[in-house]
C-alpha positions in Angstrom: 17.0 -14.8 4.1 19.0 -12.9 1.5 22.8 -13.0 1.6 25.0 -9.9 2.2 24.8 -7.1 -0.3 27.8 -6.7 -2.5 29.4 -3.3 -2.7 29.5 -1.7 -6.1 32.6 0.0 -7.3 32.1 3.5 -8.7 33.0 3.7 -12.4 36.4 5.4 -12.4 36.9 8.5 -14.6 39.9 8.7 -17.0 43.1 8.4 -15.0 44.3 11.8 -16.1 41.0 13.7 -15.8 40.7 16.4 -13.1 38.6 15.7 -10.1 35.0 16.9 -10.1 34.7 20.2 -8.3 31.8 22.3 -6.9 31.6 25.9 -6.2 31.7 25.3 -2.4 34.8 23.0 -2.8 36.6 25.7 -4.8 35.8 28.2 -2.1 37.0 25.8 0.6 40.3 25.2 -1.3 40.8 29.0 -1.7 40.1 29.6 2.0 42.5 26.8 2.9 45.2 28.4 0.7 44.6 31.8 2.4 44.7 30.3 5.9 41.1 31.4 6.5 39.2 28.1 6.2 36.8 27.3 9.0 36.5 23.7 10.3 33.9 22.7 7.7 35.9 24.1 4.8 39.0 22.4 6.0 37.2 19.1 6.0 35.6 19.7 2.6 38.9 20.7 1.1 40.8 17.7 2.5 38.1 15.3 1.5 38.2 16.7 -2.1 42.0 16.5 -2.2 42.0 12.9 -1.2 38.8 11.6 -2.9 38.9 13.6 -6.2 42.3 15.1 -6.8 44.1 12.0 -5.6 41.5 9.6 -6.8 41.3 7.7 -3.5 37.6 6.9 -3.9 38.3 4.8 -7.1 40.1 1.5 -7.5 43.4 2.6 -9.1 43.9 -0.3 -11.5 42.8 0.5 -15.1 42.7 -0.9 -18.5 46.2 0.1 -19.6 49.5 0.2 -17.9 49.8 4.0 -18.5 46.4 4.7 -16.9 47.1 2.4 -14.0 50.5 4.0 -13.4 48.9 7.5 -13.6 46.1 6.5 -11.1 48.6 4.9 -8.8 50.7 8.1 -8.8 47.7 10.1 -7.7 46.8 7.4 -5.1 50.3 7.5 -3.7 49.9 11.2 -2.9 46.6 10.4 -1.0 48.4 7.6 0.9 51.2 10.0 2.0 48.6 12.5 3.3 46.6 9.8 5.1 49.8 8.4 6.5 50.4 11.7 8.3 47.1 11.3 10.1 48.7 8.4 12.0 52.4 9.1 12.1 54.2 8.9 15.4 55.0 12.6 15.8 57.8 12.0 18.3 59.8 10.5 15.4 59.6 13.8 13.6 60.3 16.0 16.5 64.0 16.3 15.6 63.1 18.1 12.4 61.1 20.8 14.3 64.1 23.2 14.6 64.9 22.8 10.9 61.3 23.5 9.9 61.0 26.5 12.2 64.2 28.0 10.8 62.9 27.5 7.2 59.6 29.3 8.1 61.5 32.2 9.6 63.6 32.7 6.4 60.9 31.9 3.9 59.2 35.3 4.3 62.5 37.2 3.6 62.5 36.4 -0.1 59.1 37.9 -0.8 
């Protein structure tokens, strides 16, 4: 009987290289920006943001301190977004009035 298979890490691109993007991903990002993304586009856009733009699909430690720091910065953004998936919303409820006031005044400057 063979032992468990070992997972292979994907080779990480250069820490400062942009994420790979497809035509459908670009459309999904634009639809998200415009507030017109359907459910599939929202999921595609968020997955791309986390996996590619933030580099969450790659191990962040690299060959140099500079590259590691850059990759960890991108990774930190992904962790902030993923953290919002699980945050206790009741702890943020007090900020709701402030956010609503900002959104009402944001459109006035345009």
